[in-house]
N, C-alpha and C positions, 0 to 999 in steps of 0.2 A: 306460858299461854296455851291452853288446851287445843286440841284438833277440831273442838266442835261436833265430835262424833255423835251419832244418834243411834240408839240401839238397833235400828234397823239396817242404817246404812250410813257408811261414813260421809256420804257428800248428799244425804237425804234434806229435803227440805222439812222433814218432821213429820211426815205423815204416815201412821202406821197403818201396815196391811193386815188385814184381817181375814181369816178363811172363815165361811160360812157353810155349814154343812145343810143340802137340799136335799130333798127328794128329787128323782131323776123326774118325776112327773112336773115339779114346780119349777125345775130347771129348765125343761124344755118349753114350759110356758113363758118362762121370763125370756128365753132366746128369742121365742116367737113375736115377742113383744118390741123387743129392741128393735130401732130402725136401722135399716141395709145400710143409711147412709154412714153410720157408726163403723160398720166393718169396713168398709170401703175406704175409710180415712185413716184405719190404723195403722196399714203400711206406709203410707207417705209420713205419718208421724213418726214412726220408726226410723225411716229414713232421713228425718231432718236433724239427728245429730249421731253422735257415736258414742253411747254409755260406757262400752268397754274402755275404749281408747281414753276417754276422759276419766275413768277410774283410774288408770294407770299413771297418766299425768297427775293426778292428783297426790296418789301414793309417792311419787316421785317429789312433788313440790313439798311435801312433807316431809321428807328424808333430807331435803336441802335448806329446810326452815329449820330443822333441829340441828343442823350442820352448821348454822347462821350465816348460810349461802344464800341472803334475800334475794339478790339479782335473780338467781336461777329459780328461786322459790316463785317469784312472781311471775316469771317467765311461764312455767309450768301450770300455777293455778289461772293465768289468763287464758293460755291454751286450752285446758282443761273447761273452763268457763264457756269458752266457744265453742266448743263442741256437745257440751251439753252442761246447760245453767242448771245451777243449784245452790241454793242459800248457803250451804257448808262451805261451799269452793270460795264465794264472794268473800266470806268473813275471814278465811284464810289469806286470801289476796289483798285484802285490807289490812290484816295485821302485819303482811312482809313489807307492804307499802309504809306503813309506818315507821317500820325500822330503815327503809330508805331515805325517811324524811321526807316524802311526799304527803305531807299532812292534807291536802286539799283532796288529794284523788282518793286517798284511804276513808276521807270523811264521807265522800261521794258513794262509795262500795258499802261501807257500813249503814247509810241509809237505803242504799238499795236493797241490800240483804235485810233490812229490818223489814220492810216493805212485803218482801217476799215469805218471810215466816209466816206461817199460819197461826190462828190465835190460840194462847195456849203452850207455845212452844217455850221449852226451858231456855231456851238461848236469847229469847227476847229481852230480856232485863240486862243481860251482859252487853248486848248491841245497842242498846240505848244508852247504858252508860257509856259505852265508847264513841257515839254519837256526840253526847255532851261534851266531854272532856275533851275530843279533838275540836270542837265550835269554839270553844274558848281559846285554843292554841292557834287557830287559823289566821293568816296574814291575810288582810284584804288592802287590795288595790283598786282605786278609782282612776279611769284614765278618763280624762276631759279633753275635747277637740277644741282649741281656743279659735280657731280661724273660723268665722262665720261664714265667709264667702267659699269655703271649702267644701261645697253641698256634694261632691262625688269624691270626696276623700275617702279611701279605705283604712281603717286602722285594723292592726293584727298584734294581738298578745302573743308571742311566740309563736307558734304556727294555729293559732284560733283567730279567726276574725271575729272583731267587737262589733255587733251591727248597733243601728242608732239607740236602742232601748240598754243595750249594756254599756255605753257612754257616761261616766258620772256614776255609776253604780258602784258600792264596794265590793267587789266580786273576790271571793276565797282565791287563792293562789297557795303554792307550796313556797316553802321557805327557800331561799337562795336568790340566783340572778335570774332576771328576765329583761325581755327587750322586747320594746313595742316599736313598732314601725307605722309610719304613714303614708300611703301612697294616694298621689293626686296628681291627675292630669296636668302637664305642663311645669310640674315642679319634679325637683330630684327625691328620690325617697329619704326620708328624716328617720333616721334610728336612735332612741334613746335607750339607754340601760339603766337599770334598777336594780337594787338587790333588796330583797324583804327578808323581817326576820321574824320568828314567832311572835304572833298575836300582834304585830306592827300594823297600824291603819295608815296610809298615805294615798294623797292625790296627788296624780303625776298630770301635769298639763303638756299637751304635745299638739304639735301644727306642722302643716305641709314644708317640705325643704324648701330651698332657694328656687326661683324660677330657672327652670331649662331653658336657657336660649336655643339649645339645639332641638328642642321637641319640634317634631313637624319639619325641620330643615333637610334632615338626610334625602326625603324623598325629592324636596323641590330642588336641592344641591345635585343630585344624582341626576335628573330629569335636564338640569342647564349643562350638567357635563358632557350627557349622552349627545345633546343638541350641539355642542360645541366639537365633539368629534366629527358628527355628521357634517357640519358646516365646514369644518377643516378639510373633511376627504373631499368635499366639492371643490373647495379652494384648489387642492392638490389638481384635481383634475382640470380645473379651469386653467391653473399654469400651465401642466402639461399639453392642454390643448393650444395655449397661447404660445410656448416654445414651437410645438409642430407646425402650426399656421404661420410662424415665422419664417421657418426654415422655407417652406412652401411658397411663401413671398418672396424670399430673397431669389429663389430660383425662377420665380414668372416674374421677377422685375428683370432679371437677365434677359430672358426672352423678347420680353417687351422693346428694352432697351436695342436689342439688336434688329429686332425685325419693323418696329414704328418709328415715326419720325412726324413730329408735331402732330400726334394724336392719330396718324393714319398709317394703318399696319398693311403691310406688301402683300401677305400671305394669308391663308386661313387660320393656320398655326399662331399668327400674331394676334390675330382678332380672338381666337379661343384663349390666350395667353392674357391679353386685356381684361375679357371678361371676367375670368375666374380670378384675377388678383383682385378685382373690386371687391367680390364676395370674401375671398380670403381677408381682405384687410379689415371688413366689418366683424367678421368670425374672430379675427386676432383680437381686435378692440374688444370685444365684448368677453372673451375669455380671460383677457388681463385684469377687468372689471369684476368678474367673478372670482377669479383666482385671489385677487388681493383682498378683496372682502370678505370670501368665504374663510381665507387662512387670518385674518385681522379679527375678525367677530369671533371665530372658532376658538383662537386663543386666549380670545379675553373672556368668556363663555367656561372654558377649562380651569384657567387660572384662578377666577372668580370664586370656583366651588370648591378648589384644594382649601384645607385647613389654613386659616390665618397665622403666621408666625409673627415673633416681636419685631417691632421697627429696628432697623439698622440705620446708621448714621448719626449726625449729631441731635441729640433728643433734648429739648429744654425741661428743666425740671427746678421745682421749688422746694428748699428743705429749711432747716431751723436756722442755718445760717446764710440764708438770701438765696438768689436765682442762682443757676450753674447750667454750663451745655455739658453733656457728657456724651460720649460715643459708645453704640452699643452695634453690636455683629460679631461676626466670626472670621478669624485668621487661617 
């Protein structure tokens, strides 16, 4: 395969440069006639790419291609094309992609190069021939989404997302393995692998994966667990208060028993003790209620948010030989 060299440039689009001789007067008149915007735009155009670097990369790609190192050659041509696009670079890139078996990618680049070539370019006939030959070898894969209710489903072929218009259309792909992935809210990702041969046409039906029972649950579970910890903490405070007030109640009762008889206290200290004892009794009772409820409800919410495990103990089961009881658990 040739390098598609043009007499003027190895990477040229095929436009020859003609030097015209003009008189100084004619040149000045032409310069004055030119719009100033043209001269302003020239520096920005020159900065848009790097022609010198692109040329070096192109030549390195040619050397790699001649050494049958097509992987490196494609990388060099692709970078050269990125820095300074040219039809010759695209044609060489397409050639090494063919060698790597990337027929759909090569076909696309041959078509792009063909559109870039100017009328009358000697390379046009050859490029058309490559487009026709590759088109006959292209595998075509139609991906059909079978779930009609999956309106929000997203379908990916390898790293390319297939829009609604692409689904069901026989799209060209490179020969070899491909992975189609379906993503839908409330469903687990569904992946289907397919391998395409040269010239093969296939329709692949895909659908969203199984319903994801955990979808949306983590946030609710985390909220319940956090609330459980809060209530549990409140329960601990309640129990602590109940224990402290219980001790104070015991001391107060001792003072009341020593100073008061038949609800009549002999000293002001006894009267104060009896009064505070009534208040402590109310606080103690409320603290026991808050502590018990807080710990109970908190523990329930925390345990409910934990992942469920397999049941343990005697579990009934039905098999081909009849009903049976089995024990599940760990020892």
